[in-house]
KEKE-3310 file (N, C-alpha, C; in steps of 0.2 Angstrom, whole numbers, plus 5000, padded with zeros to 4 digits):
npx = (5054:5065:5062:5050:5054:5062:5053:5045:5054:5055:5043:5042:5052:5047:5036:5042:5049:5038:5032:5042:5042:5029:5030:5040:5032:5022:5029:5033:5031:5020:5026:5025:5022:5023:5031:5043:5046:5048:5060:5069:5069:5073:5086:5091:5090:5099:5095:5087:5071:5055:5042:5025:5012:4996:4986:4975:4978:4980:4990:5001:5013:5030:5032:5040:5037:5038:5040:5032:5043:5054:5053:5055:5061:5053:5042:5034:5030:5017:5007:4994:4991:5002:4998:4986:4990:4998:4989:4977:4979:4972:4961:4968:4975:4964:4959:4969:4968:4956:4958:4968:4961:4959:4948:4935:4935:4930:4930:4944:4950:4944:4949:4963:4961:4957:4968:4977:4972:4972:4985:4989:4980:4984:4997:4995:4988:4998:5007:4999:4995:5007:5010:5017:5010:5002:5011:5017:5006:5005:5016:5014:5002:5007:5017:5008:5000:5011:5014:5002:5000:5012:5010:5000:5006:5016:5008:5002:5014:5016:5005:5004:5017:5028:5044:5055:5060:5056:5054:5045:5047:5055:5045:5036:5045:5046:5033:5033:5044:5042:5028:5019:5026:5027:5014:5011:5019:5014:5001:5004:5009:4998:4988:4994:4996:4983:4976:4962:4950:4958:4964:4977:4978:4987:4997:4994:4980:4973:4959:4952:4943:4930:4929:4917:4907:4907:4913:4913:4922:4926:4932:4939:4955:4961:4969:4979:4972:4976:4988:4989:5003:5006:5014:5010:5003:5012:5006:4996:5004:5010:4999:4996:5007:5006:4994:4998:5007)
npy = (5238:5230:5229:5222:5210:5205:5204:5194:5183:5182:5178:5166:5159:5159:5151:5139:5136:5135:5124:5114:5114:5110:5097:5092:5092:5083:5072:5070:5061:5058:5058:5045:5044:5033:5025:5033:5031:5018:5017:5023:5014:5003:5006:5006:4993:4987:4985:4974:4967:4963:4953:4956:4949:4940:4953:4960:4971:4975:4982:4983:4976:4974:4987:4994:5000:5012:5015:5028:5039:5037:5025:5029:5042:5050:5051:5062:5068:5069:5076:5074:5060:5055:5058:5051:5038:5036:5039:5032:5018:5007:5012:5018:5007:5000:5008:5008:4995:4994:5003:4996:4986:4974:4970:4975:4991:4993:4979:4975:4985:4982:4969:4972:4981:4972:4963:4972:4978:4966:4964:4975:4972:4960:4963:4973:4964:4956:4965:4967:4955:4948:4936:4924:4918:4928:4936:4929:4927:4940:4942:4933:4938:4950:4946:4940:4951:4959:4949:4948:4962:4963:4953:4958:4970:4964:4959:4970:4975:4965:4965:4978:4979:4985:4991:4981:4969:4951:4945:4939:4941:4952:4962:4960:4963:4977:4981:4977:4983:4997:5002:5013:5021:5013:5011:5024:5026:5016:5022:5034:5030:5024:5034:5045:5041:5038:5026:5016:5005:4994:4997:5005:5021:5031:5046:5055:5053:5059:5065:5080:5084:5079:5063:5059:5064:5055:5051:5063:5078:5094:5103:5101:5098:5106:5106:5120:5133:5135:5147:5159:5163:5168:5178:5194:5196:5202:5211:5217:5224:5233:5240:5246:5254:5263:5270:5277:5286)
npz = (4728:4731:4745:4745:4740:4750:4760:4755:4755:4768:4772:4765:4771:4784:4783:4779:4791:4800:4795:4797:4811:4813:4808:4818:4830:4827:4826:4839:4855:4868:4885:4896:4913:4921:4913:4914:4927:4927:4919:4927:4938:4932:4929:4942:4946:4938:4925:4925:4922:4928:4925:4926:4936:4934:4935:4930:4923:4907:4899:4907:4907:4909:4914:4927:4943:4956:4974:4982:4989:5003:5017:5030:5030:5022:5029:5034:5023:5017:5028:5032:5029:5036:5050:5050:5049:5060:5071:5069:5063:5059:5052:5041:5035:5031:5021:5012:5008:5001:4991:4984:4980:4988:4996:5007:5015:5029:5033:5032:5040:5052:5055:5056:5067:5077:5079:5083:5095:5103:5105:5113:5124:5129:5133:5143:5152:5155:5162:5173:5179:5179:5172:5161:5150:5145:5140:5130:5121:5118:5110:5100:5094:5089:5080:5071:5067:5060:5050:5043:5038:5031:5022:5013:5009:5001:4991:4985:4979:4970:4962:4956:4951:4958:4962:4972:4984:4983:4994:5007:5021:5022:5020:5031:5041:5040:5043:5056:5063:5060:5058:5056:5047:5036:5032:5029:5018:5009:5007:5002:4989:4983:4983:4977:4964:4960:4962:4961:4967:4964:4952:4943:4939:4937:4937:4927:4925:4935:4942:4945:4959:4970:4979:4984:4975:4965:4949:4943:4939:4946:4937:4921:4913:4899:4883:4878:4868:4850:4844:4832:4822:4810:4797:4792:4775:4761:4752:4760:4770:4761:4757:4769:4771:4761:4764:4775:4769)
capx = (5054:5069:5059:5045:5057:5064:5047:5043:5058:5054:5036:5043:5056:5043:5032:5046:5050:5032:5031:5047:5040:5023:5033:5043:5027:5019:5034:5034:5026:5019:5030:5021:5025:5025:5037:5049:5048:5051:5067:5074:5069:5077:5093:5093:5090:5104:5092:5083:5064:5051:5035:5019:5008:4990:4983:4970:4981:4982:4995:5006:5018:5036:5032:5042:5035:5042:5036:5033:5047:5057:5049:5056:5064:5048:5036:5030:5029:5010:5005:4987:4992:5006:4994:4981:4994:5000:4984:4972:4982:4967:4958:4973:4976:4957:4958:4974:4966:4950:4961:4972:4956:4959:4943:4931:4938:4928:4932:4951:4951:4942:4954:4969:4960:4956:4975:4981:4969:4974:4992:4989:4977:4989:5003:4992:4987:5005:5009:4995:4996:5014:5010:5020:5006:5000:5017:5018:5000:5006:5021:5010:4998:5012:5019:5002:4999:5016:5013:4996:5001:5017:5007:4996:5011:5019:5002:5002:5020:5016:4999:5006:5024:5032:5051:5057:5062:5051:5055:5039:5050:5057:5039:5034:5049:5045:5027:5034:5048:5040:5021:5016:5030:5026:5007:5011:5022:5009:4995:5006:5009:4991:4984:4997:4995:4976:4973:4955:4947:4963:4966:4982:4977:4993:4996:4991:4973:4970:4953:4951:4936:4928:4927:4910:4903:4908:4919:4912:4926:4924:4934:4944:4961:4961:4975:4978:4970:4982:4988:4991:5009:5007:5017:5005:5005:5016:5001:4992:5009:5011:4993:4996:5012:5003:4989:5002:5009)
capy = (5231:5226:5228:5217:5204:5203:5202:5188:5179:5181:5174:5159:5156:5158:5145:5133:5135:5133:5117:5110:5114:5105:5090:5090:5091:5077:5066:5069:5057:5060:5054:5042:5045:5026:5023:5036:5028:5011:5017:5024:5008:4998:5007:5005:4986:4985:4983:4968:4968:4958:4952:4957:4943:4942:4958:4963:4976:4972:4985:4985:4971:4978:4993:4993:5006:5013:5017:5036:5041:5032:5023:5033:5049:5054:5050:5068:5071:5071:5076:5070:5053:5053:5058:5045:5031:5036:5039:5027:5014:5002:5015:5019:5000:4998:5013:5006:4988:4996:5006:4991:4980:4968:4969:4981:4995:4991:4972:4975:4989:4978:4963:4975:4983:4966:4961:4978:4978:4960:4965:4979:4969:4955:4967:4975:4959:4953:4969:4967:4948:4945:4929:4923:4916:4934:4939:4924:4929:4947:4941:4930:4943:4955:4943:4939:4958:4960:4945:4950:4968:4962:4949:4962:4974:4960:4958:4977:4976:4960:4967:4984:4978:4990:4989:4979:4962:4947:4941:4941:4942:4959:4966:4959:4966:4984:4982:4975:4988:5004:5001:5019:5024:5009:5012:5030:5025:5013:5026:5039:5027:5023:5040:5050:5038:5038:5019:5016:4999:4989:4999:5010:5025:5035:5053:5058:5052:5061:5069:5085:5084:5075:5056:5058:5066:5051:5053:5070:5083:5101:5106:5097:5101:5105:5109:5127:5134:5137:5154:5160:5167:5169:5184:5197:5196:5208:5216:5221:5228:5238:5245:5250:5259:5268:5274:5282:5291)
capz = (4725:4735:4751:4744:4739:4757:4764:4752:4757:4776:4772:4763:4777:4790:4781:4780:4798:4803:4792:4801:4818:4813:4808:4824:4834:4825:4828:4846:4858:4875:4889:4901:4919:4923:4909:4916:4933:4925:4917:4933:4942:4929:4930:4949:4947:4933:4919:4926:4922:4931:4922:4931:4936:4932:4939:4927:4919:4901:4896:4912:4907:4908:4918:4934:4946:4962:4980:4983:4994:5008:5022:5036:5029:5019:5033:5035:5016:5017:5035:5033:5029:5042:5056:5050:5050:5067:5076:5067:5058:5056:5046:5035:5032:5027:5015:5007:5005:4997:4985:4980:4978:4992:5001:5010:5020:5035:5035:5033:5046:5058:5056:5059:5074:5082:5080:5087:5102:5106:5107:5119:5130:5132:5136:5149:5156:5158:5167:5179:5182:5178:5170:5155:5145:5141:5136:5124:5117:5115:5105:5094:5090:5086:5074:5067:5064:5055:5044:5040:5035:5026:5016:5009:5006:4995:4986:4982:4975:4964:4958:4953:4949:4961:4963:4979:4985:4983:5001:5012:5027:5022:5021:5038:5046:5039:5047:5063:5066:5059:5055:5054:5042:5031:5030:5026:5011:5004:5006:4997:4983:4980:4982:4972:4958:4958:4962:4963:4966:4961:4945:4943:4933:4935:4939:4921:4924:4941:4941:4950:4962:4976:4977:4986:4970:4959:4944:4940:4942:4947:4931:4917:4910:4892:4880:4876:4861:4846:4843:4825:4822:4803:4796:4787:4768:4758:4749:4766:4773:4757:4757:4775:4771:4756:4768:4779:4764)
cpx = (5059:5066:5054:5048:5060:5059:5045:5047:5057:5048:5038:5047:5052:5038:5036:5047:5044:5031:5036:5044:5034:5025:5036:5038:5023:5023:5035:5029:5026:5023:5026:5025:5027:5031:5044:5051:5051:5058:5071:5074:5073:5084:5096:5094:5095:5101:5088:5075:5061:5044:5030:5015:5001:4986:4977:4972:4984:4989:5001:5012:5025:5037:5034:5041:5039:5037:5037:5036:5050:5052:5049:5057:5058:5041:5031:5029:5022:5008:4998:4988:4996:5002:4989:4984:4996:4995:4979:4975:4977:4963:4962:4974:4969:4957:4963:4971:4960:4953:4964:4967:4957:4954:4940:4936:4937:4930:4940:4953:4949:4947:4960:4967:4960:4963:4978:4979:4971:4981:4992:4986:4981:4995:5001:4990:4993:5008:5005:4996:5003:5014:5012:5016:5003:5005:5018:5012:5002:5011:5018:5006:5002:5014:5014:5000:5004:5015:5007:4997:5006:5015:5004:5001:5014:5014:5002:5008:5019:5010:5001:5013:5028:5039:5052:5058:5056:5051:5049:5042:5052:5050:5036:5038:5048:5039:5028:5039:5045:5033:5018:5019:5028:5019:5007:5014:5017:5003:4998:5006:5003:4987:4987:4996:4988:4974:4966:4952:4952:4965:4971:4981:4983:4992:4993:4983:4970:4964:4952:4944:4936:4926:4920:4905:4904:4914:4918:4917:4923:4926:4939:4949:4961:4968:4974:4976:4976:4982:4992:4998:5011:5010:5012:5008:5008:5011:4998:4997:5010:5005:4993:5001:5010:4998:4993:5004:5004)
cpy = (5227:5224:5222:5210:5201:5201:5195:5182:5177:5177:5167:5155:5154:5152:5139:5131:5132:5125:5112:5109:5109:5098:5087:5088:5085:5071:5065:5065:5059:5055:5051:5042:5038:5023:5026:5033:5021:5012:5019:5018:5003:4999:5005:4997:4983:4982:4977:4970:4962:4958:4953:4951:4945:4946:4962:4969:4974:4975:4987:4980:4975:4984:4992:5000:5006:5016:5025:5038:5036:5031:5028:5041:5053:5053:5056:5071:5074:5070:5073:5063:5051:5053:5052:5038:5030:5035:5034:5023:5009:5005:5016:5012:4998:5002:5010:4999:4990:4999:5001:4986:4974:4968:4976:4985:4993:4984:4972:4979:4985:4972:4967:4978:4978:4964:4966:4978:4972:4961:4969:4976:4964:4958:4970:4970:4956:4958:4969:4960:4945:4938:4929:4922:4922:4937:4935:4926:4936:4947:4938:4934:4948:4952:4942:4946:4960:4956:4946:4956:4967:4958:4954:4968:4971:4960:4965:4977:4971:4963:4973:4984:4984:4987:4987:4971:4958:4943:4944:4943:4950:4964:4966:4963:4974:4985:4981:4981:4995:5004:5007:5022:5020:5010:5019:5030:5022:5018:5032:5037:5026:5029:5045:5047:5036:5031:5019:5009:4994:4991:5005:5015:5030:5042:5057:5058:5055:5066:5074:5086:5080:5068:5055:5060:5061:5053:5059:5075:5090:5104:5101:5101:5100:5108:5116:5128:5137:5144:5155:5165:5168:5177:5187:5196:5202:5213:5220:5225:5234:5243:5249:5256:5265:5272:5279:5288:5296)
cpz = (4730:4742:4751:4743:4746:4761:4761:4754:4765:4776:4770:4768:4783:4789:4782:4787:4802:4801:4796:4808:4818:4813:4814:4829:4833:4826:4835:4849:4865:4880:4895:4907:4922:4919:4911:4923:4932:4923:4922:4937:4939:4929:4937:4950:4941:4927:4919:4926:4925:4928:4928:4930:4934:4937:4936:4923:4913:4898:4901:4912:4905:4911:4925:4938:4953:4968:4980:4989:4998:5013:5028:5035:5026:5023:5033:5028:5016:5025:5037:5034:5035:5048:5056:5052:5057:5072:5075:5062:5055:5051:5040:5032:5028:5021:5010:5004:5000:4990:4981:4978:4981:4997:5003:5015:5027:5037:5036:5039:5052:5060:5059:5066:5079:5084:5085:5094:5106:5109:5113:5125:5133:5136:5143:5154:5159:5163:5174:5183:5183:5177:5163:5149:5141:5137:5129:5119:5114:5109:5099:5090:5087:5079:5069:5063:5059:5049:5040:5035:5029:5020:5011:5005:5000:4990:4982:4977:4969:4959:4953:4950:4952:4963:4971:4978:4985:4989:5005:5019:5028:5023:5028:5043:5046:5043:5054:5066:5065:5055:5052:5048:5035:5028:5027:5019:5006:5003:5001:4990:4979:4979:4977:4965:4956:4957:4965:4962:4962:4954:4946:4937:4932:4937:4933:4921:4931:4939:4947:4953:4968:4975:4979:4980:4964:4955:4941:4943:4942:4940:4928:4914:4903:4889:4878:4869:4856:4845:4836:4826:4815:4802:4791:4780:4766:4756:4755:4769:4768:4757:4764:4775:4766:4760:4772:4775:4762)
residu = (MET:ALA:GLU:LEU:ASN:LYS:GLN:GLU:LYS:VAL:VAL:VAL:ASN:GLY:ASN:GLU:GLU:GLU:GLY:GLU:GLU:THR:ARG:LEU:LEU:GLU:GLY:MET:ALA:ALA:LEU:ASP:PHE:ASP:MET:LEU:CYS:SER:THR:VAL:ALA:SER:GLN:GLN:THR:GLN:GLY:LYS:TRP:ARG:GLU:ILE:GLU:SER:SER:GLY:GLU:GLU:ASN:ALA:VAL:GLY:VAL:LEU:ARG:MET:TRP:GLU:GLY:GLU:VAL:VAL:LEU:ASP:PHE:MET:TYR:ASP:ARG:ARG:VAL:ALA:LEU:GLU:SER:ALA:CYS:CYS:PRO:CYS:TYR:ARG:PHE:GLY:LYS:ASN:MET:LYS:ARG:ALA:GLY:PHE:GLY:TYR:CYS:LEU:LEU:GLN:GLY:THR:VAL:TYR:PHE:ILE:LEU:LEU:VAL:SER:VAL:PHE:LEU:ASN:ILE:LEU:ALA:PHE:MET:VAL:THR:ASP:ARG:ASN:CYS:PHE:LEU:TYR:LEU:ALA:VAL:ALA:PHE:THR:VAL:SER:LEU:GLY:ALA:TYR:SER:GLY:PHE:PHE:ARG:MET:GLN:ILE:LYS:ARG:LYS:PHE:ASN:ILE:MET:GLY:THR:ASP:ASN:LEU:LEU:ASP:ASP:CYS:ILE:TYR:HIS:LEU:ILE:CYS:PRO:CYS:CYS:THR:LEU:SER:GLN:GLU:SER:ARG:THR:LEU:GLU:MET:ASN:ASN:VAL:GLN:ASP:GLY:THR:TRP:HIS:GLY:ARG:GLY:ASP:ILE:CYS:ILE:GLY:SER:HIS:SER:GLU:GLY:SER:ARG:PRO:PHE:PHE:GLU:LEU:HIS:HIS:PRO:HIS:PRO:ILE:SER:ILE:LYS:ILE:PRO:GLU:PRO:CYS:SER:MET:GLN:ASN:GLY:LEU:ASN:GLY:PHE:ARG)
# end
């Protein structure tokens, strides 16, 4: 009888603990990754929040996001993006603009390609002819390329409320001094946060699959099935002991 009383107490305590655990789980809320980044960014900016402008995101007000990695130090974090930014920046720029919702990839890539080729052709013409007019044109096209890229970098920051200065000159200088590293940082931010056609889905909404197959994933992630941890009833335990006897 003493053993049965102990088992009943264990069962009662187990049910109470299970009830408390259930209440705790019900009271817990899922931590949004964007809110976590927003908290870190808010601490770095001394708690100053910036309201997002009209960008088509209804629930994005107050969320301050961050760039993925540093401009130069994390350039090789994603080698594929780094090689594309260094070897074919016009393609990488067009892909970024399409993801951010600022036009077609072909159109934006073509504009970037024309400006970039114009810079090299004028530099080559200056080296051959030694005429200053080609040098001035090369400088003008270089400034135009930096201003064009910097303008859209600032538009990305405003649209998705990414932490950074609101000075257009800073973004232009980034693209003038280190265009490959800057393009790589923008590409990492847009791809790692699953930005599609101007919509920031976030890391939690990443679909595992190929973009060429549409939105259908190869497989989906599901929550694990619940496992029962209930303690056997005393009667069944007692019957088992009697059977051994």
